[in-house]
N, C-alpha and C positions, 0 to 999 in steps of 0.2 A: 185602154181598152176605150174603144169607143163610147158615149153615149146618147141612146137614139131618143126621140121623144115621141111618143105614139100619138096617131093621127086620130085614134079612137080611143074615148076614156075606158071604155069598156073592153079594151084590148086583153085583159085578162079571162074576163066569163067570156067572151066569142072565141077566143084561141084554145080555152079549155074545152068549150062546146062543141068544136070543129076537131078537137083531136079524140073525144067521146063518142064520135059518131064513126069514128075508123076501128071497125071490126076486127081487122088485122093485128091492131095494137092490143084489143083487149083479148084475143086469142093466145098471141105471145105473151100477157102479160107486162105489157110495157107500159108504165105508169108515169106522170110529169111527176117530177121531185123539186123542181122550180121554175119558175117564169117570169122573165123581167121585159123588158121592151129589147128587141132585139136580140133574147137569148132564152135558153131552157135547155134544161135537162132532163132526161129520162131515164129511167131505170129500169130492168131488166132483171129478174131471177132466171140462176140456171135452170135448165129442163134437158132432159135426156133426148125429150120428144123433138128439138132441137138441132140435134148434130149429126153431122156428116160421118162418112165410115170410117175414121181416125179417134170418133169421141168429142171432136172439137166442134164448137158451137156453127152450122154451118154461114159459109160469107155470105147466101143470100139472109139470112135473118138479120144479118150484122149490119149488113145494107139499107135492110128495111128500117133500122132503129137510128140511121144516120140520115136517112133520107128525111122521113118522119120528123127529127128534130131539126136540121135543117126548113122543113116548110111551116114548123110550128113556130120557130124563130121569125122566121119570115112574115109570117101572118100577124105577129102582133103588133107590126108598122104599118099594116093594110089600114085602108080608110072603111071608115063602115059598109058594110053590106059587099064585100070584097068575099071573094073565096082566092084558094091558090094552088098552085099544080106544078108539079116537077117539071122542066122542059131538058135539064141536062144534070147528069151527074158522074162525076171522076173521083173513084174509090180507091186507095192505094188500102191492101191487107198487110199489114207489119209485123203482126205475129198470131200464133192460133190462139182461136178465141178460147180461152178455157178459164173458167172460174167460177165461184160461187154468184158472183153477180156481174149485171155488164150495166156501165154508164153511158151515156150517147149525150155531149154536151155540142150544142150549135150553137154560132155567133153571126150575127149579118154582118159581113163587110162593108157593103154598097147598095143600100136599101134602093129602089125605082119606083117611079110610077105603075109602069108596066112588069119590069124586071129587077130580081132583088138576085144579090149574088149572095151566098151564105157560106162557111167553113164548119167542118163538125168533126168531134174524136170519138174514138170509142174507145172505153177504157174496160179491162175486162181486173174484179176486184176480187183477190183471193188472199186469203187470210187479213182482209184490213189492208192489204196492199195492193194500189191500182196499178195498172201495165197499159198503155197506150197498143192497144193492136190495130186499127184503123183510123184512118181519113178520108174525110171525102170534101170537096168543092162542087156544091150544086149552083145552080139558076133555077128559079122558080117563077111563076107569073102570075100576076093577080088576074083574076077574071070578075065578072060578075057573078054574085051570087045565082044557083040556080038548084032546083030540087033534084036530088037523087034519082036515078032510073033504075 
């Protein structure tokens, strides 16, 4: 596993604050389980509110968790005063999303001054057993921080 040195010694607090400003994550009940330089794990409890017509958690919800995990993992390696924006991702849905809890783990593959590439995996936890349900490769762009409009 790659080990990265964060550019900002306050990366954990800044990345957590960035995550907490995302109302969508709060609405989905997604929280940070762990955060390290270039890595993050998010957790989401099951809710029938997130299901599609067959009772599985909707692919859009799973994709949102993966995308945010990639973004926060990339953000841990950004310079102070930076912000992050996804510019591209590819998701592979591997199995129906059914479980009591969902985990989104992302790792930076290649950090960059402007663009960072991450990989993420989503797991469904059912009776204490994790099953891989989706993967994502994402490209994220560093921006100068600005106030939300």
